[in-house]
C-alpha positions, 0 to 999 in steps of 0.5 A: 856404439861398441862397448864391452866389459873389461875387468868389471869396467864397462868400456865404450869405444870411440866416444866423441863429443864428451868432456867430463868436466864440462858435462858434470861440473857445469850446473846440470847435476850436483852430485858429481865430484872430480877426483885427482886423476880427472875421473868423476864419482857421482850418484844417479838412479840410486847407483854410485859410479866412477867414470873416466876417459882414456883417449876416446874410450869412456870407462864406467868403473865397477859397472855391469853391462845391464846397468850400462844398458839400462842407466848409463847409456841413456844418462850420458846421452850416448846414442845422440850424435852430438857431432852432427848436432854441433854442426847443425847449430853452428850454421845458425850464428857465427858466435854460436859456431865459436861457442859450440867448438869451445864447449864441444864436449858438453852433453845433456845428462838425462837425469831422474825427473824428480831429482832434477825438479828438486835440485833446480828448485834448490838452485834458485838464487844460489851458486853451484858449490852451495847447491851441492852442499844442500843436495848432499845434506838432503840425501844424507838426512832423508835418503837411503844409504847405498850398500856399504858406501858412504853415499845416499840415494836421492829422497823420493817425493813420497818420503819428503811429502811426509815432512814439513819445511821445518823438518828440512832445516838441517839441509840449510836451504832457507826459503827453498824448504817450503818449495821442496815440500810443496813440490814433493806433496804435489808430485806424490799425490799426482797433482803434478804428473811428471810422467805426463810431462814427457808426452804433452807439448813443451808449453803444457809441460812447463805449465804443469811444473809451474803449478808448484810454488816457487817454480817459475819459467827458469826452473821449469825450463831447467827441469825439462831440459835436464830431467826430461831431455826436452832439448827444445828447452832454453833456460834463461838465467842471469848469465844467459840473459847477459849473453843473449843481450850482448851476443845474440840481440833480437834472438830468442830460444826459439831461433835456435831450433829443435836443439835449442837446449844443447845450443844453450849449454854451449852459449852458457859455458862459453859466456861463463868462461869468457867474462871479458866479453861483457866488460 
């Protein structure tokens, strides 16, 4: 990987398999907004950043080399060879080959584990636009302002653990408020150990997360995939259930191998963009 600092922007050269819209606006993370010039501005790990592509150059504006090496290289999963993975998963099934070629620019973001857990609790029975609104209100109300910007950090589990579900009423998350508070208390006290979820087996990690009220298999799988980079995870929501029944009958997530989570994103995006397949 070749990268350099040019006019306060980190420029990563020769980046392949990265489409910002497919990656940042597909329901992995809920803190990115597309700008009129096709760049995206978002917040992660307490930092505000704008990113864009210029040819095969990936540009992170107003960043330092230190932040790139400590945050953004990992966040955008730039060290994983997605071209190689796409070729491998394409051999599993002809429709997956077609889906992987259609959605070839999707990468799995490596997000903060607590933020991923909390946002996927919010995602239950919800749509992306509304999730983004709830997350924004949560950060504005209980997070900290980042420098002199109009952006706010994601509130910590410790901060939210001091609140009641009623205190969260301004974010308008409804029944999810009690689940957010339960999650924050269990994480803050160590009853649910997020660090441990990186090291134990996948099934054990899923069971650890399911100790939280309101966290079932789907939320746990999403959290493990997007908050822990457990790319063997294969979340099943309404879209994926339909896709699996229609396009991959008699197959399960385990049939997609060690990169099942990446395959899932190809299938998910392909299915959402081709509703005619399900008519």
